[in-house]
C-alpha positions as CSV (number, residue, x, y, z in Angstrom):
1,M,8.5,-9.7,-24.0
2,L,4.9,-9.6,-22.8
3,R,4.4,-6.0,-23.8
4,E,5.8,-6.7,-27.3
5,H,3.4,-9.6,-27.7
6,L,0.4,-7.6,-26.5
7,E,1.3,-4.7,-28.8
8,S,1.6,-7.1,-31.7
9,R,-2.1,-8.0,-31.1
10,D,-3.3,-4.4,-31.0
11,I,-3.2,-3.7,-27.3
12,T,-2.3,0.0,-27.3
13,D,-3.8,1.3,-24.1
14,E,-0.7,2.5,-22.0
15,Y,-2.7,2.1,-18.8
16,V,-3.3,-1.6,-19.7
17,L,0.3,-2.3,-20.9
18,N,1.8,-0.8,-17.8
19,A,-0.6,-2.6,-15.5
20,M,0.1,-6.0,-17.2
21,R,3.9,-5.4,-16.8
22,T,3.5,-4.4,-13.1
23,V,1.6,-7.5,-11.9
24,P,3.7,-10.7,-11.9
25,R,1.4,-13.5,-13.3
26,E,3.5,-16.2,-11.7
27,L,2.2,-15.2,-8.3
28,F,-1.3,-16.3,-9.5
29,V,-0.6,-19.8,-10.7
30,A,0.5,-23.0,-8.9
31,A,4.2,-23.5,-8.3
32,D,4.4,-26.4,-10.9
33,L,3.0,-24.1,-13.6
34,R,5.1,-21.0,-12.9
35,Q,7.4,-21.8,-15.9
36,N,4.3,-21.4,-18.0
37,A,3.1,-18.2,-16.3
38,Y,3.7,-16.0,-19.3
39,D,2.5,-18.4,-22.0
40,D,-0.4,-16.8,-23.8
41,R,-3.0,-19.4,-22.7
42,A,-5.4,-20.1,-19.9
43,L,-4.0,-22.2,-17.0
44,P,-5.9,-24.2,-14.4
45,I,-6.1,-22.7,-10.9
46,G,-8.2,-25.4,-9.2
47,S,-11.9,-25.8,-8.4
48,G,-12.6,-26.2,-12.1
49,Q,-11.5,-22.7,-12.8
50,T,-8.8,-21.1,-14.9
51,I,-6.7,-17.9,-15.1
52,S,-7.4,-16.3,-18.5
53,Q,-4.6,-15.9,-21.0
54,P,-2.8,-12.6,-20.8
55,Y,-4.0,-11.3,-24.2
56,I,-7.7,-11.8,-23.2
57,V,-7.1,-10.0,-19.8
58,A,-5.5,-7.1,-21.6
59,L,-8.2,-7.0,-24.3
60,M,-11.0,-6.9,-21.8
61,L,-9.4,-4.1,-19.8
62,Q,-8.8,-2.1,-23.0
63,L,-12.4,-2.6,-24.2
64,A,-13.6,-1.4,-20.8
65,H,-11.8,2.0,-21.2
66,I,-10.7,2.0,-17.5
67,T,-8.9,5.1,-16.3
68,P,-7.5,6.2,-12.9
69,D,-10.9,7.6,-12.0
70,S,-12.8,4.4,-12.7
71,T,-14.6,2.2,-10.2
72,V,-14.6,-1.4,-11.6
73,L,-16.7,-4.5,-10.8
74,D,-14.9,-7.8,-11.6
75,I,-17.2,-10.9,-11.7
76,G,-15.4,-14.2,-11.3
77,T,-12.4,-13.3,-9.2
78,G,-10.8,-16.7,-9.6
79,C,-7.1,-16.4,-8.6
80,G,-7.4,-12.6,-8.5
81,Y,-5.3,-11.8,-11.5
82,M,-7.8,-9.7,-13.4
83,A,-8.7,-7.7,-10.3
84,A,-5.0,-7.2,-9.5
85,V,-4.3,-5.8,-12.9
86,A,-7.4,-3.6,-13.0
87,A,-6.4,-2.3,-9.6
88,Q,-3.2,-0.9,-11.0
89,I,-5.3,1.4,-13.2
90,A,-8.6,2.1,-11.4
91,S,-9.3,4.0,-8.3
92,H,-11.1,1.0,-6.8
93,V,-12.0,-2.6,-7.8
94,Y,-14.9,-4.6,-6.4
95,T,-14.7,-8.3,-7.1
96,I,-17.1,-11.2,-6.6
97,E,-16.2,-15.0,-6.4
98,C,-18.5,-17.9,-5.6
99,V,-15.8,-20.3,-4.5
100,P,-14.7,-19.5,-0.9
101,E,-11.3,-21.2,-1.3
102,L,-10.4,-19.1,-4.3
103,T,-11.6,-16.0,-2.5
104,E,-9.3,-16.7,0.5
105,Q,-6.3,-17.3,-1.8
106,S,-7.0,-14.1,-3.7
107,M,-7.2,-12.1,-0.5
108,E,-3.9,-13.4,0.6
109,R,-2.3,-12.5,-2.8
110,F,-3.7,-9.0,-2.6
111,E,-2.3,-8.6,0.9
112,T,1.1,-10.0,0.0
113,M,1.3,-7.6,-3.0
114,G,0.2,-4.6,-0.9
115,I,-2.9,-4.0,-3.1
116,S,-5.3,-2.0,-0.9
117,N,-7.9,-0.8,-3.4
118,I,-9.7,-4.1,-3.9
119,D,-12.8,-5.2,-2.0
120,I,-13.8,-8.9,-2.4
121,H,-17.2,-10.5,-1.8
122,I,-18.2,-14.2,-1.8
123,G,-21.5,-14.7,-3.6
124,D,-23.4,-14.9,-6.9
125,G,-21.8,-12.5,-9.3
126,S,-24.9,-12.3,-11.4
127,L,-26.6,-10.5,-8.6
128,G,-24.1,-7.7,-8.6
129,W,-22.4,-6.0,-5.7
130,P,-24.5,-5.9,-2.5
131,G,-26.1,-2.5,-2.1
132,Q,-26.5,0.2,-4.7
133,E,-22.9,0.7,-6.0
134,M,-22.6,1.9,-9.6
135,F,-19.6,1.1,-11.8
136,D,-17.7,2.7,-14.7
137,A,-16.7,-0.7,-15.9
138,I,-17.9,-4.3,-15.3
139,L,-15.6,-7.2,-16.3
140,I,-17.2,-10.7,-16.4
141,S,-14.7,-13.6,-16.6
142,C,-17.3,-16.4,-17.0
143,A,-19.6,-17.3,-19.8
144,T,-23.3,-16.5,-19.7
145,D,-26.3,-16.6,-22.1
146,E,-26.9,-12.9,-21.7
147,A,-25.8,-9.9,-19.6
148,P,-27.3,-10.2,-16.1
149,K,-30.0,-7.5,-15.6
150,K,-28.7,-6.7,-12.2
151,L,-25.2,-6.0,-13.5
152,I,-26.6,-3.8,-16.3
153,S,-28.5,-1.8,-13.6
154,Q,-25.2,-1.3,-11.8
155,L,-23.4,0.1,-14.9
156,K,-23.1,3.9,-14.9
157,P,-24.1,5.9,-17.9
158,H,-21.2,5.8,-20.4
159,G,-20.0,2.7,-18.6
160,R,-18.9,-0.5,-20.4
161,M,-19.5,-4.1,-19.5
162,V,-17.2,-6.7,-21.2
163,L,-18.2,-10.4,-21.1
164,P,-18.3,-13.7,-23.0
165,I,-21.8,-14.5,-24.4
166,R,-22.8,-18.0,-25.3
167,Q,-24.5,-18.2,-28.7
168,N,-25.2,-21.9,-29.3
169,L,-21.6,-22.3,-30.7
170,P,-18.6,-24.3,-29.5
171,H,-17.2,-21.0,-28.1
172,E,-18.4,-17.7,-26.7
173,I,-18.3,-14.3,-28.2
174,L,-16.5,-11.6,-26.3
175,T,-19.0,-8.7,-26.2
176,T,-19.1,-5.1,-25.0
177,Y,-22.2,-3.4,-23.7
178,H,-21.9,0.4,-23.7
179,K,-24.6,2.2,-21.7
180,S,-25.8,5.7,-23.0
181,D,-27.0,8.6,-20.9
182,S,-30.6,7.4,-21.5
183,G,-29.8,3.8,-20.4
184,D,-29.8,2.4,-23.9
185,L,-27.2,-0.3,-24.6
186,E,-24.9,-0.4,-27.7
187,I,-23.7,-4.0,-28.1
188,T,-20.5,-4.8,-30.0
189,E,-19.2,-8.3,-30.6
190,H,-15.5,-8.8,-30.9
191,L,-14.0,-12.3,-31.1
192,A,-14.5,-16.0,-30.3
193,V,-13.3,-16.9,-26.8
194,K,-13.6,-19.9,-24.4
195,F,-14.5,-19.3,-20.7
196,V,-15.7,-21.4,-17.9
197,P,-19.5,-21.0,-17.3
198,M,-21.0,-18.7,-14.7
199,V,-22.1,-20.8,-11.7
């Protein structure tokens, strides 16, 4: 059912479709919302945060061009769903969350599911991963006025960053930054979305 819905909305990347099928979304929502786990809409997860709708998760992953050789940085771990799905594709996922309670819950979920290729850090996602890690893909699940410069610096040549950009509108625009060999950025706008703000 989920695969058919995603395919009907032009999600064609087999890595993404298989990963979305593999990760049970009901494990990432509250017990009283599990009957709605596969509704194609965002759901509250506490601390003023949400789990993104399945289509947007799949679209962001597809736009990022993640492969089994990729290292991925996920900003705004939330409940851990995006990181868990990305980890089914990528060689390793690094994820940053600023709310300690959500971080602890995500770590417990990853351990329960036996996902061992995720590292999680509590901190300010706009500052990037501590140290000098470089990433093939960066996924930002919170709205910002512009792509944080530190995150751009941690994007490898040919890497892609996918994020919602505020533009003085009632919504954000899902946007891809594609870095060239020379460090130039090709910016592509996709569609209107609604995300919680980066804090």
